[in-house]
C-alpha positions in Angstrom: -5.5 36.4 3.7 -3.7 35.1 6.9 -4.6 36.3 10.3 -2.6 38.3 12.7 -3.0 36.8 16.0 -1.8 37.7 19.6 -2.4 34.6 22.0 -1.6 34.4 25.7 -0.6 31.3 27.2 -1.1 31.5 31.0 0.7 28.1 31.8 0.0 26.9 35.3 -0.5 30.3 36.9 -3.5 32.2 38.3 -6.3 30.4 40.4 -9.9 30.5 39.2 -10.8 34.0 40.9 -7.4 35.5 39.6 -8.0 34.0 36.0 -11.5 35.6 36.0 -10.3 39.0 37.2 -7.6 39.1 34.5 -10.1 38.1 31.8 -12.4 40.8 32.9 -9.8 43.4 33.0 -8.7 42.4 29.4 -12.4 42.3 28.3 -12.9 45.9 29.5 -9.5 47.2 28.0 -10.5 45.9 24.7 -14.2 46.9 25.0 -13.8 50.3 23.4 -11.4 49.7 20.4 -11.3 46.7 18.1 -7.8 45.3 17.9 -6.0 44.9 14.7 -5.4 41.2 15.4 -7.3 38.2 16.7 -6.8 38.0 20.5 -6.8 34.7 22.3 -6.1 33.7 25.9 -5.0 30.2 26.7 -6.1 29.2 30.2 -5.7 26.2 32.6 -8.4 23.7 32.2 -10.4 24.6 35.3 -10.9 28.1 33.9 -12.1 27.3 30.5 -15.7 27.1 30.9 -16.1 30.2 33.2 -13.7 32.4 31.0 -15.4 31.3 27.8 -18.8 32.3 29.1 -17.4 35.6 30.5 -15.9 36.5 27.0 -18.5 35.1 24.7 -19.7 38.5 23.7 -16.2 40.2 23.5 -13.4 40.1 21.0 -11.3 37.6 22.9 -11.3 34.1 21.9 -10.3 31.3 24.4 -7.9 28.3 24.0 -7.2 25.3 26.4 -3.3 24.8 26.9 -3.6 21.1 26.0 -5.8 18.2 25.4 -5.7 14.3 25.7 -4.4 12.0 23.0 -7.4 9.7 23.5 -11.1 10.6 22.7 -12.7 9.4 25.9 -12.5 6.4 28.5 -10.5 5.3 31.6 -7.7 7.9 31.6 -8.1 9.4 35.0 -7.0 13.1 35.2 -7.1 13.6 31.4 -9.3 16.2 29.5 -10.4 15.3 26.2 -10.6 17.6 23.0 -14.4 17.0 23.1 -14.6 18.5 26.8 -12.4 21.3 25.8 -14.9 22.2 22.9 -17.8 21.8 25.2 -16.6 24.7 27.4 -16.8 27.1 24.6 -13.2 27.3 23.9 -12.3 27.6 20.2 -8.4 26.9 20.2 -6.0 24.4 21.8 -2.4 24.8 22.3 -0.5 21.6 21.4 3.2 20.6 21.5 4.5 23.5 23.7 8.1 22.6 24.4 7.1 22.3 28.3 4.8 19.4 27.2 7.6 17.8 25.3 10.2 18.2 27.8 8.4 17.5 31.2 5.7 15.1 30.0 7.4 13.1 27.3 5.0 14.1 24.5 6.3 12.6 21.3 5.6 13.4 17.6 3.1 10.3 17.7 1.3 11.5 20.7 1.0 15.0 19.4 -0.3 13.7 16.0 -3.2 12.1 17.9 -3.9 15.3 19.8 -3.9 17.4 16.8 -6.4 15.0 14.9 -8.6 14.8 18.0 -8.7 18.7 18.4 -9.6 19.1 14.6 -12.1 16.2 14.9 -13.8 18.3 17.6 -13.8 21.5 15.8 -10.8 23.1 17.8 -8.3 25.0 16.0 -4.8 23.8 17.0 -2.0 26.3 17.9 0.9 23.9 17.2 4.3 24.9 18.7 7.8 24.0 17.3 11.1 25.1 18.1 14.6 24.1 18.9 16.8 23.8 21.9 19.8 26.0 22.7 22.3 23.3 21.8 20.5 22.6 18.6 20.6 26.4 17.6 24.2 26.6 18.5 24.9 23.6 16.3 23.0 25.2 13.4 20.5 22.5 13.4 17.2 24.6 13.9 15.9 24.0 10.4 16.4 20.3 10.8 14.6 20.3 14.2 11.6 22.4 13.1 11.2 20.3 9.8 11.2 17.0 11.8 8.6 18.3 14.4 6.3 19.3 11.4 6.7 16.1 9.6 6.3 14.1 12.8 3.0 15.6 13.9 1.2 17.8 11.4 2.3 17.0 7.8 0.1 14.0 7.8 -3.0 16.2 7.8 -5.1 16.6 4.7 -4.7 20.2 3.2 -8.1 21.1 4.4 -7.2 20.0 7.9 -3.9 21.7 7.9 -5.4 24.9 6.9 -7.1 25.2 10.3 -3.9 25.0 12.2 -1.9 27.9 13.6 1.9 27.5 14.0 3.9 28.9 16.8 7.7 29.1 16.5 9.1 29.0 20.0 12.8 28.8 20.4 13.3 26.8 23.7 16.2 28.9 24.6 14.1 32.0 24.5 11.1 30.9 26.8 11.2 32.6 29.9 14.7 33.4 29.8 14.7 36.8 28.9 16.6 36.0 25.7 14.6 36.6 22.4 15.6 35.6 18.8 16.4 38.9 17.0 13.7 40.0 14.5 15.9 38.9 11.7 16.5 35.4 13.3 12.7 35.1 13.6 12.0 36.1 10.2 14.5 33.7 8.8 13.0 30.7 10.3 9.5 31.8 9.8 10.2 32.0 6.1 11.8 28.6 6.2 8.8 27.2 7.9 6.5 28.7 5.4 8.6 27.2 2.5 8.2 23.8 4.2 4.6 24.3 4.2 4.5 25.5 0.5 6.6 22.3 -0.5 4.0 20.1 1.2 0.7 21.9 0.7 1.3 24.5 -2.1 1.8 28.1 -2.0 -1.7 29.3 -1.2 -1.9 27.3 2.0 1.7 28.5 2.9 0.5 32.3 2.4 -2.6 31.8 4.5 -0.9 29.9 7.4 -0.4 32.0 10.6 2.8 31.7 12.2 3.4 33.0 15.6 6.5 33.8 17.4 6.9 32.8 21.0 9.7 33.3 23.4 10.2 36.5 25.5 8.0 38.5 23.4 6.9 41.7 25.2 5.8 45.1 24.5 9.3 46.5 24.0 10.0 44.0 21.2 6.7 43.2 19.7 6.4 45.8 17.3 9.7 45.2 15.5 9.0 41.3 15.5 5.6 41.8 14.2 6.9 44.1 11.4 8.7 41.1 9.7 6.7 39.7 6.7 6.5 36.1 8.0 5.9 37.0 11.7 2.0 37.1 12.0 1.9 37.7 15.8 2.9 36.1 19.1 2.2 33.4 21.6 2.9 35.1 24.7 3.8 33.6 28.2 4.8 36.0 31.0 3.6 39.2 29.5 0.1 37.6 29.2 -0.3 37.5 32.9 -0.8 41.2 33.3 -3.6 43.0 31.4 -1.6 46.2 30.5 1.4 44.3 29.5 -0.6 42.0 27.0 -2.5 45.2 25.8 0.8 46.5 25.0 1.6 43.6 22.9 -1.7 43.5 21.1 -1.2 47.4 20.5 1.8 46.7 18.4 -0.4 45.7 15.4 
């Protein structure tokens, strides 16, 4: 059975003290009830070790927002997958459109990052999704297919089964625009059909596909009710404990 997941992506927000305060508040909010989904928070690198330690006895898992495409060496300022793993984090967000757009991350770079994350026992949350003009031109299927083929469809079936996918239409990230639940379902179903073609029905059925893109408490329930939408990768709404909890409660 595939997992339902609500994952927060804090992006470049919250200093260490604020991040610890938010993680503590979330831990307390979820202490008394077991959520009907896996809960993950993706924090900046400097928070990881502290937050992972704080949450180790809780229901919340911790993710990095990125990792390097090299194992180790003279790469000043980079953080390797092995370093991420050593903090106690269990997931790593890769391929986010902001990384692709602002930092020039190519299919090839993301392929390396994914392999290194897996080699170090991290579960990648791999992001795919089209730009506004690609959606308007009806090319969304073409775009997500190329992104999958370029970076993760080289994995063995066993490796791929450890990957969580996040479909994030770039035009809906932080814009307040959201794909309708029908649009989300349609492309999630298409993504699952590509996985089935590549790896077979069983792996396709067991792959978690999250929706990201202005998902909030008010629309989460409708999005999550769709058979191929297995949760969300949440940006802005993950920065306030109560807002994030409302999305978790949609399950």
